[in-house]
C-alpha positions as CSV (number, residue, x, y, z in Angstrom):
1,M,0.0,0.0,0.0
2,R,1.3,3.4,-0.9
3,R,0.0,5.0,2.3
4,A,1.8,2.3,4.4
5,F,5.0,2.9,2.5
6,L,4.8,6.7,2.9
7,I,4.0,6.6,6.6
8,A,6.6,3.9,7.2
9,F,9.2,6.0,5.3
10,V,8.5,9.0,7.5
11,G,8.6,6.9,10.7
12,F,11.9,5.1,9.9
13,F,13.4,8.4,8.7
14,L,12.6,10.2,11.9
15,L,14.0,7.3,13.9
16,G,17.3,7.6,12.0
17,A,17.2,11.4,11.9
18,A,16.9,11.5,15.7
19,W,20.3,9.9,16.0
20,A,21.7,12.1,13.2
21,I,20.9,15.4,15.0
22,A,21.7,14.1,18.5
23,L,25.2,12.7,18.0
24,P,28.5,14.7,18.1
25,A,31.0,14.3,15.3
26,N,32.5,10.8,15.4
27,G,29.8,9.9,17.9
28,T,29.5,6.3,16.6
29,Y,31.7,3.5,15.3
30,D,34.4,4.7,12.9
31,E,32.4,7.7,11.7
32,K,35.6,9.7,11.4
33,Q,36.9,7.2,8.9
34,H,33.7,7.1,6.8
35,L,33.0,10.8,6.5
36,V,36.6,11.4,5.2
37,R,35.9,8.6,2.7
38,A,32.7,10.3,1.6
39,W,34.4,13.6,1.1
40,A,37.2,12.0,-0.9
41,V,34.8,10.2,-3.2
42,W,33.0,13.4,-4.0
43,T,36.3,15.1,-4.8
44,G,37.4,12.4,-7.2
45,Q,39.8,10.7,-4.8
46,W,38.6,7.2,-5.2
47,L,41.9,5.7,-3.8
48,P,44.3,7.0,-1.2
49,H,47.5,8.7,-2.3
50,D,49.4,9.1,1.0
51,R,49.7,8.1,4.6
52,A,49.1,10.1,7.8
53,L,48.5,9.8,11.5
54,D,44.9,9.8,12.7
55,A,43.6,11.4,15.9
56,G,44.6,8.3,17.8
57,G,48.2,8.5,16.6
58,I,47.8,5.5,14.2
59,E,49.3,5.7,10.7
60,T,46.8,4.9,7.9
61,N,45.8,5.8,4.4
62,A,45.1,9.5,3.7
63,F,43.5,11.9,1.2
64,T,43.8,15.6,0.8
65,G,41.0,17.5,2.5
66,P,40.1,20.6,4.5
67,R,41.1,20.9,8.2
68,S,37.4,21.7,9.0
69,L,36.3,18.2,8.0
70,L,37.0,16.7,11.4
71,P,37.7,18.1,14.9
72,A,41.4,18.1,15.6
73,N,40.8,15.7,18.5
74,A,38.0,13.6,17.0
75,D,38.7,10.7,19.4
76,C,38.6,12.7,22.7
77,T,35.2,11.4,23.8
78,W,36.3,7.7,24.0
79,I,40.1,7.4,23.8
80,D,40.7,8.5,27.4
81,K,39.6,5.4,29.2
82,P,37.8,5.0,31.6
83,A,36.8,8.7,31.9
84,Y,35.2,8.9,28.5
85,A,34.7,12.7,28.2
86,P,31.5,14.3,27.1
87,A,31.5,15.8,23.6
88,S,32.4,19.3,24.9
89,C,36.1,18.2,24.5
90,L,35.8,18.3,20.7
91,E,37.8,21.1,19.1
92,F,36.3,22.3,15.8
93,T,37.9,24.7,13.3
94,A,36.6,26.8,10.4
95,D,40.0,26.5,8.7
96,R,39.5,25.0,5.2
97,S,43.1,24.9,4.2
98,S,44.2,21.6,2.7
99,V,45.9,18.9,4.8
100,L,46.3,15.2,4.7
101,V,43.2,13.6,6.3
102,P,43.5,9.9,7.3
103,S,40.8,7.2,6.7
104,A,41.0,3.5,7.5
105,A,38.0,3.2,5.0
106,A,40.1,4.7,2.2
107,R,39.8,1.6,-0.1
108,Y,36.2,0.8,0.7
109,S,33.6,0.6,-2.1
110,P,32.7,4.2,-3.1
111,V,28.9,3.3,-3.6
112,Y,27.6,4.3,-0.2
113,Y,29.8,7.4,0.0
114,A,28.7,8.6,-3.4
115,L,25.1,8.3,-2.2
116,V,25.5,10.3,1.0
117,G,28.7,12.5,0.6
118,L,27.4,15.5,-1.4
119,P,26.6,17.6,1.7
120,L,30.1,17.1,3.0
121,R,31.5,18.3,-0.4
122,I,29.3,21.4,-0.2
123,S,30.0,22.1,3.5
124,P,33.0,20.2,4.9
125,D,32.2,20.8,8.5
126,N,29.8,19.8,11.2
127,A,26.8,21.3,9.4
128,G,27.7,19.2,6.3
129,L,28.1,16.2,8.5
130,I,24.5,16.5,9.9
131,W,23.0,16.9,6.4
132,A,25.0,13.9,5.1
133,R,23.7,11.9,8.1
134,L,20.1,12.9,7.3
135,L,20.6,11.9,3.7
136,S,21.9,8.5,4.9
137,A,18.9,8.1,7.2
138,A,16.5,9.0,4.4
139,L,18.0,6.4,2.0
140,S,18.0,3.7,4.6
141,A,14.4,4.6,5.5
142,L,13.4,4.1,1.9
143,L,14.7,0.6,2.1
144,L,13.0,-0.2,5.4
145,A,9.7,1.4,4.3
146,G,9.8,-0.7,1.2
147,A,10.2,-3.8,3.3
148,F,7.4,-2.7,5.7
149,A,5.0,-2.1,2.8
150,L,5.8,-5.3,1.0
151,A,5.5,-7.3,4.2
152,G,1.7,-6.6,4.3
153,P,-0.5,-6.9,7.4
154,G,0.7,-9.6,9.8
155,L,3.6,-10.7,11.8
156,L,6.2,-10.0,9.0
157,R,5.5,-6.3,9.4
158,A,6.2,-6.5,13.1
159,A,9.4,-8.5,12.3
160,V,10.6,-5.6,10.1
161,V,10.3,-3.2,13.0
162,L,12.1,-5.6,15.3
163,A,14.9,-6.0,12.8
164,A,15.4,-2.2,12.9
165,T,17.0,-2.3,16.3
166,P,18.3,0.9,18.1
167,M,21.8,-0.1,16.9
168,A,20.6,-0.2,13.3
169,M,18.9,3.2,13.6
170,N,22.0,4.6,15.2
171,L,24.0,3.5,12.2
172,D,21.4,4.8,9.7
173,G,21.7,8.2,11.3
174,A,25.5,8.2,11.1
175,I,28.0,8.2,8.2
176,N,28.6,4.4,8.2
177,P,27.7,2.0,5.4
178,N,26.8,-0.7,7.9
179,G,23.4,0.9,8.4
180,M,22.4,1.0,4.8
181,E,23.8,-2.6,4.4
182,I,21.4,-3.8,7.2
183,S,18.5,-1.9,5.7
184,A,19.2,-3.3,2.2
185,A,19.3,-6.8,3.6
186,V,15.9,-6.4,5.4
187,L,14.4,-5.3,2.1
188,L,16.1,-8.2,0.2
189,Y,14.7,-10.8,2.6
190,V,11.1,-9.4,2.5
191,A,11.1,-8.8,-1.3
192,L,12.3,-12.3,-1.9
193,L,9.8,-13.8,0.5
194,R,7.0,-11.8,-1.1
195,R,8.3,-12.4,-4.7
196,H,8.7,-8.7,-5.5
197,W,11.6,-9.1,-7.9
198,P,12.3,-5.4,-8.8
199,A,12.6,-4.5,-5.2
200,A,14.7,-7.6,-4.5
201,G,17.0,-6.6,-7.4
202,V,17.6,-3.1,-6.1
203,A,18.3,-4.4,-2.6
204,A,20.6,-7.1,-3.8
205,A,22.6,-4.7,-5.9
206,L,23.1,-2.4,-2.9
207,L,24.0,-5.3,-0.6
208,L,26.6,-6.5,-3.1
209,T,28.3,-3.1,-3.4
210,V,28.2,-1.1,-0.2
211,R,30.6,-3.3,1.9
212,D,33.2,-6.1,1.4
213,L,31.0,-8.9,3.0
214,G,28.0,-7.8,0.9
215,P,28.4,-10.6,-1.7
216,F,28.5,-13.2,1.0
217,F,25.4,-11.8,2.7
218,A,23.5,-11.4,-0.6
219,A,24.2,-15.0,-1.5
220,G,23.1,-16.2,1.9
221,V,19.9,-14.2,1.9
222,L,19.0,-15.4,-1.6
223,V,19.7,-19.1,-0.9
224,V,17.8,-19.1,2.4
225,S,14.8,-17.2,1.1
226,L,14.4,-19.3,-2.0
227,F,14.8,-22.5,0.0
228,V,12.1,-21.5,2.5
229,T,9.7,-20.4,-0.2
230,R,10.5,-23.3,-2.6
231,T,10.8,-20.9,-5.6
232,W,13.3,-19.7,-8.1
233,V,13.8,-16.2,-9.6
234,R,13.5,-16.0,-13.4
235,S,12.8,-12.3,-13.6
236,R,15.2,-9.9,-15.5
237,A,14.1,-7.2,-13.1
238,F,16.0,-9.1,-10.4
239,W,18.9,-10.6,-12.3
240,L,20.0,-7.5,-14.2
241,P,20.7,-5.4,-11.1
242,V,22.3,-8.4,-9.4
243,A,24.6,-8.9,-12.4
244,G,25.6,-5.2,-12.3
245,G,26.2,-5.5,-8.5
246,V,28.4,-8.6,-9.0
247,A,30.4,-6.9,-11.8
248,F,31.1,-3.8,-9.7
249,A,32.0,-5.9,-6.6
250,V,34.5,-7.8,-8.6
251,F,35.8,-4.7,-10.3
252,W,36.3,-2.9,-7.1
253,A,37.9,-5.8,-5.4
254,L,40.5,-5.8,-8.1
255,V,41.0,-2.1,-8.2
256,A,41.3,-1.6,-4.4
257,S,43.3,-4.7,-3.6
258,R,46.5,-4.1,-1.7
259,G,49.1,-6.0,0.3
260,D,48.6,-4.2,3.6
261,A,44.9,-4.7,3.8
262,V,45.0,-5.8,7.4
263,D,47.9,-3.6,8.6
264,P,46.7,-2.3,12.0
265,G,49.3,0.5,12.0
266,R,50.4,-0.5,15.6
267,P,52.0,-3.5,17.3
268,I,49.6,-6.4,18.1
269,A,50.4,-8.7,20.9
270,A,50.9,-12.4,20.0
271,T,47.9,-14.6,20.6
272,S,46.6,-18.1,19.9
273,S,43.4,-19.6,18.7
274,G,42.8,-20.9,22.3
275,A,43.3,-17.5,23.8
276,I,40.9,-15.9,21.2
277,L,38.2,-18.5,22.0
278,R,38.6,-17.8,25.7
279,D,38.2,-14.1,25.0
280,I,35.1,-14.8,23.1
281,A,33.6,-16.8,26.0
282,D,34.7,-14.3,28.6
283,D,33.8,-11.0,26.9
284,R,33.4,-10.8,23.2
285,A,30.2,-13.0,22.9
286,E,28.4,-10.8,25.4
287,F,29.5,-7.7,23.5
288,W,28.2,-9.2,20.2
289,V,24.8,-10.0,21.7
290,R,24.4,-6.6,23.3
291,Q,25.6,-4.6,20.3
292,I,23.0,-6.1,18.0
293,I,20.4,-4.3,20.0
294,G,22.4,-1.4,21.4
295,Q,26.0,-0.8,22.5
296,F,26.9,2.6,21.2
297,G,29.7,5.1,20.7
298,Y,32.9,3.0,20.2
299,G,31.4,0.3,22.4
300,E,31.9,2.2,25.6
301,T,28.3,3.3,25.9
302,T,26.0,0.6,27.2
303,V,22.3,0.6,27.9
304,S,20.3,-1.4,30.5
305,L,20.6,-5.1,30.2
306,G,16.8,-5.2,30.9
307,M,16.2,-3.2,27.7
308,I,18.3,-5.5,25.7
309,G,16.7,-8.5,27.2
310,L,13.2,-7.2,26.5
311,W,14.0,-6.6,22.8
312,Y,15.3,-10.2,22.6
313,L,12.1,-11.4,24.3
314,M,10.0,-9.7,21.6
315,V,12.1,-11.4,19.0
316,A,11.6,-14.7,20.8
317,A,7.8,-14.1,20.7
318,L,8.0,-14.5,17.0
319,V,10.9,-17.0,16.6
320,V,10.1,-19.6,19.2
321,P,6.5,-20.2,18.0
322,A,7.7,-20.1,14.4
323,L,10.0,-23.0,15.2
324,W,7.1,-24.9,16.7
325,F,4.4,-24.0,14.1
326,G,6.6,-23.5,11.0
327,T,7.3,-25.9,8.2
328,T,10.4,-28.0,8.1
329,R,11.9,-25.6,5.6
330,L,11.2,-22.6,7.7
331,R,12.7,-24.2,10.8
332,I,15.9,-25.1,8.8
333,G,16.1,-21.6,7.4
334,I,15.8,-19.9,10.8
335,V,18.4,-22.2,12.4
336,A,20.7,-22.0,9.4
337,V,20.8,-18.2,9.5
338,A,21.4,-18.2,13.3
339,V,24.2,-20.7,13.1
340,A,25.9,-19.1,10.0
341,S,25.8,-15.7,11.8
342,V,27.5,-17.0,14.9
343,A,30.0,-19.0,12.8
344,L,30.9,-15.9,10.8
345,L,31.6,-13.9,14.0
346,F,33.9,-16.7,15.3
347,A,35.7,-16.9,11.9
348,L,36.2,-13.1,11.7
349,E,37.6,-13.0,15.2
350,L,39.9,-16.0,14.7
351,Y,41.3,-14.7,11.4
352,F,41.7,-11.0,12.2
353,A,42.5,-10.9,16.0
354,P,46.1,-12.1,15.5
355,K,46.6,-9.4,12.8
356,V,44.7,-6.3,14.1
357,G,43.4,-7.2,17.6
358,H,39.7,-7.7,18.5
359,F,37.8,-7.3,15.2
360,A,34.3,-8.9,15.0
361,H,31.3,-6.9,16.0
362,G,27.7,-8.2,16.3
363,R,26.5,-5.5,13.9
364,Y,28.7,-7.0,11.2
365,V,26.5,-10.0,10.8
366,M,23.2,-8.2,11.1
367,P,22.6,-8.2,7.3
368,L,22.4,-12.0,7.5
369,G,21.2,-12.3,11.1
370,V,18.0,-10.2,10.7
371,G,16.7,-13.2,8.7
372,V,16.1,-15.0,12.0
373,V,13.2,-12.7,12.9
374,L,12.1,-11.9,9.4
375,L,11.7,-15.6,8.5
376,A,9.9,-16.1,11.7
377,G,7.4,-13.5,10.6
378,L,6.5,-15.8,7.8
379,A,5.0,-18.5,10.0
380,D,1.5,-18.7,8.6
381,R,0.3,-21.5,10.9
382,Y,1.3,-19.4,13.9
383,A,-0.4,-16.3,12.5
384,A,-3.6,-18.4,11.9
385,W,-3.4,-19.8,15.4
386,L,-3.2,-16.3,16.8
387,S,-6.0,-15.0,14.5
388,D,-8.4,-17.8,15.5
389,R,-8.1,-16.5,19.1
390,G,-8.3,-12.8,18.2
391,W,-4.6,-12.2,19.3
392,L,-2.9,-11.6,16.0
393,D,-3.5,-7.8,15.8
394,R,-2.8,-7.4,19.5
395,L,0.6,-9.1,19.2
396,A,1.7,-7.2,16.1
397,V,0.6,-3.8,17.5
398,G,2.0,-4.7,20.9
399,L,5.4,-5.6,19.7
400,I,5.8,-2.4,17.7
401,A,4.4,-0.3,20.5
402,V,7.0,-1.6,23.0
403,T,9.8,-0.6,20.6
404,V,8.9,3.1,21.0
405,P,10.0,3.6,24.6
406,L,13.0,1.3,24.1
407,D,14.2,3.4,21.1
408,L,13.6,6.6,23.1
409,Y,15.5,5.2,26.1
410,A,18.5,4.1,24.1
411,L,18.7,7.6,22.4
412,A,18.4,9.3,25.8
413,R,21.1,7.1,27.3
414,V,23.5,8.0,24.5
415,M,22.6,11.7,24.6
416,T,23.3,11.7,28.4
417,R,26.7,10.1,27.8
418,F,27.8,12.8,25.3
419,Q,26.2,15.7,27.0
420,R,27.0,15.0,30.6
421,G,29.5,12.1,30.8
422,I,29.4,8.4,30.7
423,N,28.8,7.9,34.4
424,E,25.9,10.4,34.8
425,G,22.4,9.3,35.5
426,L,19.9,9.4,32.7
427,N,19.2,13.0,31.8
428,P,19.4,14.0,28.1
429,I,18.5,17.6,28.7
430,G,21.4,20.1,29.2
431,G,25.0,19.3,30.0
432,T,28.4,20.7,29.0
433,W,27.7,19.8,25.3
434,Q,24.4,20.3,23.4
435,P,23.4,18.9,20.0
436,P,23.4,21.7,17.4
437,L,19.6,21.8,17.3
438,G,19.1,21.3,21.1
439,S,18.3,18.3,23.3
440,V,14.5,18.2,22.9
441,L,14.2,17.9,19.2
442,P,16.0,14.6,18.8
443,L,13.9,13.0,21.5
444,L,10.6,14.3,19.9
445,T,11.8,13.1,16.5
446,C,12.4,9.7,17.9
447,L,9.1,9.6,19.7
448,V,7.1,10.7,16.6
449,G,8.9,8.3,14.3
450,G,8.2,5.3,16.5
451,A,4.6,6.3,17.1
452,L,4.0,6.6,13.3
453,L,5.0,2.9,12.8
454,G,2.6,2.0,15.6
455,V,-0.2,4.0,14.0
456,I,0.1,2.5,10.5
457,V,0.0,-1.0,12.0
458,T,-3.0,-0.2,14.2
459,R,-4.9,1.2,11.2
460,S,-4.0,-1.8,9.0
461,S,-6.1,-4.9,8.7
462,V,-3.9,-7.4,10.5
463,R,-4.3,-10.8,9.0
464,P,-2.1,-13.7,8.0
465,T,-0.5,-13.2,4.6
466,P,0.2,-16.4,2.6
467,V,3.9,-17.3,1.9
468,H,3.2,-17.7,-1.8
469,S,1.2,-14.5,-2.3
470,T,2.6,-12.4,-5.2
471,A,3.1,-8.8,-4.3
472,N,4.4,-7.0,-7.4
473,T,3.6,-3.4,-6.4
474,L,3.5,-1.2,-3.4
475,S,-0.2,-0.4,-4.1
476,N,-3.1,-2.7,-4.2
């Protein structure tokens, strides 16, 4: 439905925009690396031409750019452990003279950066950063809204909202291709499950090109979705964009290849596979699980374990019954996605930790892992069982309604950390640093965005949608 798509777009955009206007520069994972890359792509610097020290004193690839692009001390909010200063420590400059600006993302695919980087080219400062974030949030919202509309009334629509965790919204509202990658994967899953080949083609092309692991994720989503639905894609509207995405992914892998691809720029302590596995059991596994829902900044900003547990309980409210009521193929698909996601995290850590230190993040596997909840939303027998008892609409609306205060709390927690300090009690109003548009607007933006998603579900006719229904348009 067009109305569902439009309202969902506004809702998801506002959720991402809340983070975009609330965070300081470099306020989430590796943003300083990605915004420099976005500037470089828009100035024709597709590959780095020099080396320089970043704000943490680590030598890495560099481009030529203006001093105003980043604060001189972009890492000051998180590098001084365990104090973790508020964002008032950042030192901005209006000086646009050219210098070498480092970026560890210097050889990443230019696709995402070409889509979001124009505001930084026009205004290479904090104002340009906010506009670029808003553009990133809008593009990701288009993908999520497409998935929401194609899902149709029922549990799959609630699953789309649950897949859009606070962590995913944080990344959508920052300069980081991981957010768009997750959103594209959500659309690809839903479009394949609903047999909307043009939307699936666009989503697959994006997933193939925005990050290095994209081809693996696109293949995994395609295989699992087609296995579960017992179908095959013969549409040119799907395969032509996919072919283009594959061609570009291969081209860029050849162009950007280099011998020092895993050079950390600093000494790494010797370790063993056994020590890495112990680290995973002692600490890393918990970090992965928490981050999928919300562990922010550079991993230093945590939220309530109860909030994380509640989000996982809502996911379980779909996944556990789906495993009970679902077909054999659906059960295999859900389990396969979960196992593959965990295995990939272990593989990344075992391979990269000896070379660069702790590497794997839970958010890295979300483009594949969101399939656990999205596939569960396809359990028609569970939806029918709920519908027979008059519970289907209540569950779908209830799940989405509960996400609103959780999104709001996560945003408020991170705002408090940057405005007042990491150890301060929850209070996102005031502090030694303020978002450029004030503290109230991000909170209101988040509240309205979440409420809109609840409204459109409440006003929809909630009913089971057959797995084999053919949805070829966003309107009916």
